[in-house]
C-alpha positions in Angstrom: 35.9 3.5 8.6 39.0 5.6 9.5 40.4 4.4 6.3 37.1 5.6 4.3 37.6 8.9 6.0 41.2 9.2 4.4 40.1 8.0 1.2 37.5 11.1 1.0 39.3 14.1 -0.6 39.8 16.6 2.6 37.7 18.9 0.4 34.3 17.1 0.4 34.7 15.9 4.7 33.2 19.0 6.1 29.7 18.3 3.7 29.8 14.5 4.8 28.1 12.9 7.6 30.0 9.9 8.7 28.3 6.6 10.1 24.9 8.3 9.1 21.9 6.2 10.3 19.8 5.4 6.9 16.5 4.9 9.4 16.2 8.6 9.2 16.4 8.7 5.3 14.1 6.0 4.6 10.0 6.0 4.6 10.0 2.9 6.5 12.3 4.5 9.0 14.6 1.5 9.2 18.4 0.9 8.2 21.8 0.7 9.5 24.2 3.3 9.1 26.0 4.6 5.8 29.5 4.5 6.5 29.5 8.2 4.7 26.3 10.2 3.7 26.8 12.7 0.9 24.7 15.3 -0.4 26.0 17.3 -3.4 25.2 20.7 -3.9 25.1 20.9 -7.6 25.7 18.2 -10.6 29.1 20.0 -11.2 30.2 19.2 -7.5 28.7 15.9 -7.7 31.0 15.0 -10.8 34.0 16.3 -9.5 33.6 14.3 -6.2 32.9 10.9 -8.0 36.0 11.8 -10.1 38.1 12.4 -6.7 36.6 9.4 -4.9 38.9 6.4 -5.3 37.4 3.9 -7.5 37.3 1.0 -5.0 34.9 3.1 -2.7 31.4 2.0 -3.7 28.4 4.4 -4.1 24.9 3.8 -3.5 22.3 6.5 -4.6 19.1 7.4 -2.5 16.4 9.7 -3.2 13.8 10.3 -1.1 13.8 6.6 0.5 10.6 5.6 -0.5 11.1 2.6 -2.2 14.5 0.8 -0.3 14.6 -1.6 2.4 18.1 -0.7 4.0 19.3 -3.7 6.1 19.9 -3.3 9.8 24.2 -3.6 9.1 23.7 -0.4 6.6 25.3 0.3 3.5 29.4 0.0 3.1 30.6 3.2 1.3 29.3 6.4 0.3 25.6 6.9 0.2 24.7 9.7 -2.1 21.3 11.7 -1.8 20.5 13.9 -4.3 16.8 15.3 -3.1 18.8 18.5 -1.5 21.3 19.5 -3.8 20.1 18.7 -7.5 16.2 20.7 -7.5 16.2 22.8 -10.5 12.6 22.4 -12.5 12.8 24.6 -15.1 10.3 25.1 -18.2 12.3 25.2 -21.4 10.1 25.7 -23.8 5.9 25.8 -24.3 5.8 21.6 -23.9 9.4 20.5 -22.7 10.4 20.5 -18.8 13.6 20.2 -17.3 14.0 18.2 -13.8 16.7 17.4 -12.0 16.9 13.7 -10.4 16.4 15.1 -6.8 13.1 16.9 -7.7 10.4 15.1 -6.0 7.7 13.6 -7.9 4.6 15.5 -6.6 6.7 19.0 -7.3 6.8 18.3 -10.9 3.4 17.0 -11.1 2.0 20.4 -9.5 4.6 22.6 -11.2 3.3 20.9 -14.7 -0.2 21.6 -13.4 0.4 25.4 -12.9 2.0 25.6 -16.5 -1.2 23.7 -17.6 1.0 20.9 -19.1 -0.1 17.1 -18.8 -0.6 14.4 -18.6 1.6 15.1 -15.5 -0.9 14.8 -12.6 0.0 10.7 -12.3 3.5 11.8 -10.9 1.9 13.2 -7.9 1.1 9.7 -7.0 5.1 8.5 -6.8 6.1 9.1 -3.4 10.3 9.5 -4.5 12.2 12.0 -6.6 12.6 11.9 -10.2 15.7 10.0 -10.2 14.3 7.3 -8.9 11.2 7.5 -11.2 13.6 7.4 -14.2 15.8 4.3 -12.7 12.6 2.1 -12.3 9.7 3.5 -14.6 8.0 4.6 -11.9 4.2 5.0 -12.4 1.2 5.7 -10.8 -2.9 6.0 -11.7 -2.1 4.7 -15.4 0.6 6.8 -16.2 4.2 6.0 -16.3 7.5 8.2 -16.5 9.5 6.9 -19.7 6.8 7.6 -22.1 7.2 11.4 -21.5 11.0 11.3 -21.8 13.3 13.2 -24.6 16.6 12.9 -22.7 18.6 12.2 -19.7 21.5 13.6 -18.3 24.2 10.7 -16.2 26.9 10.9 -14.6 29.1 7.5 -14.4 31.8 6.6 -11.7 34.3 8.3 -13.1 32.2 11.6 -13.0 31.9 11.9 -16.6 28.5 13.5 -17.6 26.7 12.4 -20.8 23.2 13.0 -22.2 21.3 10.2 -24.0 18.2 10.0 -25.7 15.5 8.3 -24.3 15.7 6.0 -27.6 18.6 4.5 -26.3 16.7 3.0 -23.3 14.2 0.5 -23.5 11.5 0.4 -20.7 8.6 -1.9 -19.7 6.4 -2.1 -16.4 8.8 -0.9 -13.4 11.7 -1.5 -15.3 14.3 -0.1 -17.8 17.3 -1.5 -19.8 19.9 0.8 -19.9 22.5 1.1 -22.6 25.4 1.4 -20.1 25.1 0.0 -16.3 27.4 2.2 -14.1 25.7 5.2 -15.4 23.5 7.2 -12.8 20.7 9.8 -13.6 20.8 13.4 -12.9 18.4 15.1 -14.8 16.0 14.8 -17.4 13.7 16.5 -20.0 10.1 15.7 -20.3 7.5 16.4 -23.0 4.3 17.0 -22.2 1.1 18.7 -24.2 -0.9 21.7 -23.5 -4.2 21.0 -21.7 -6.4 23.7 -20.3 -8.6 21.3 -18.4 -5.4 20.2 -16.4 -5.8 21.4 -12.7 -4.8 21.3 -9.1 -8.2 20.3 -8.0 -7.7 16.6 -10.4 -4.4 16.1 -8.1 -6.5 16.7 -5.1 -8.9 14.3 -6.3 -6.6 11.6 -7.0 -4.7 12.1 -3.8 -7.8 11.9 -1.9 -8.8 8.6 -3.6 -5.2 7.1 -2.9 -5.7 8.1 0.6 -9.0 6.4 0.9 -7.0 3.2 -0.5 -3.9 3.4 1.1 -2.6 3.6 4.2 -1.4 7.1 4.3 0.7 8.3 6.7 2.2 5.2 7.8 5.6 4.4 7.9 5.3 2.2 4.5 7.3 2.0 1.3 4.5 2.5 -1.0 3.5 -0.9 -3.2 6.1 -3.6 -1.9 5.4 -5.9 -4.8 5.0 -5.1 -8.6 1.4 -6.6 -10.1 2.0 -9.9 -11.8 0.8 -10.3 -15.5 -2.9 -10.0 -15.5 -3.4 -9.8 -11.9 -3.2 -7.5 -9.0 -0.4 -8.2 -5.7 -2.6 -7.0 -3.4 -5.8 -9.2 -4.3 -3.4 -12.2 -4.4 -2.0 -11.5 -0.9 -5.6 -10.5 0.5 -6.9 -13.7 -1.0 -4.1 -15.6 0.6 -5.3 -14.5 4.0 -2.5 -12.6 5.0 -3.8 -9.0 5.8 -2.8 -8.5 9.4 -0.1 -11.0 9.0 2.7 -9.8 11.5 6.4 -10.6 12.2 7.8 -8.2 15.1 7.0 -4.5 14.1 6.0 -5.2 10.5 2.8 -6.2 9.4 0.5 -6.3 6.3 -1.6 -3.5 6.0 -5.5 -4.0 6.8 -6.4 -1.5 4.4 -4.1 -2.2 1.3 -2.9 -5.6 1.4 0.5 -4.8 -0.8 1.7 -2.3 2.0 3.6 -3.6 4.3 4.0 -1.1 7.5 6.1 -0.7 10.3 4.3 0.1 13.4 7.0 2.1 15.0 9.5 -0.5 16.2 10.1 -3.1 13.4 13.6 -3.8 12.2 14.4 -4.1 8.7 14.7 -7.7 9.6 11.3 -7.8 10.4 9.9 -6.6 7.0 12.4 -8.5 4.9 10.9 -12.0 6.5 7.5 -10.3 6.1 8.2 -10.0 2.5 9.7 -13.3 2.4 6.9 -14.8 4.2 4.0 -13.1 1.8 6.1 -14.3 -1.1 5.9 -17.9 0.1 2.3 -17.9 1.2 1.1 -16.3 -2.1 3.2 -18.9 -4.0 1.9 -21.6 -1.9 -2.1 -20.7 -2.5 -1.9 -19.1 -6.1 1.3 -20.8 -7.5 2.4 -17.2 -8.5 5.8 -15.8 -7.5 5.6 -12.1 -7.0 8.4 -10.0 -7.5 9.7 -7.2 -5.1 9.1 -3.2 -6.4 10.7 -2.0 -3.3 14.7 -2.8 -3.4 16.5 -4.3 -0.6 20.1 -3.3 -0.1 22.8 -3.3 2.6 24.2 -5.5 5.1 22.3 -7.8 8.1 23.0 -6.7 11.4 
């Protein structure tokens, strides 16, 4: 840890929290410490920080912590969180919108609705930030992120910022292929259409429907597994008799089988072991290998 403190330029140390518990920053409320936790105040500051940070110091990016499982040993290097510092959301033209990577998807949905732009309501069902939605082509209620992307701003490990066109990326269900691997999203421009029928009431209806079907209000990460082609992960898990299955403080939701819940005292290991149990049982019963939608990162305790 002392070596990392020395590696980070003194100009940034006041804004960095060392040995920061990541359980404070994930929706599962689990995870060991980050060696260093950094929240940049702007894209310019972020780029300069990366340029000044020695290249041998690893970095990991975190939004709202809604789609990751941080292991109990935590993350070595620097965790960079964008959701407080990169929050610009602006209407650029009649139908185009700029959103920084730290903008919560729910905020993007609500503001587009106020501007009578759509279809953007589905973003209200994504419990993360724009940066995370771009990284995995997140979606909800039949909508997906990348069909609406015009261009993105990215930064690399050396702090160089680049604007790339959406056509440079290939995307599919909860997946994208980037032209260069070691670049990270810091903003995007989206294209929508004018739609006078768009309303906040529609978002409220969709959220009420979600609340009725999903264990909203519990400690979870959203959908744990992606849906296999032609089927639903929740159906496979439920029909394998796994609702209510438990390891330690982690349990498969009785309300929606694709949600794993921390009932308050689960460790990250409990959740990861439950993930593997569910995958093994579904494969045994149905012959289907479930892929995780959640990203598992960090070191074991």
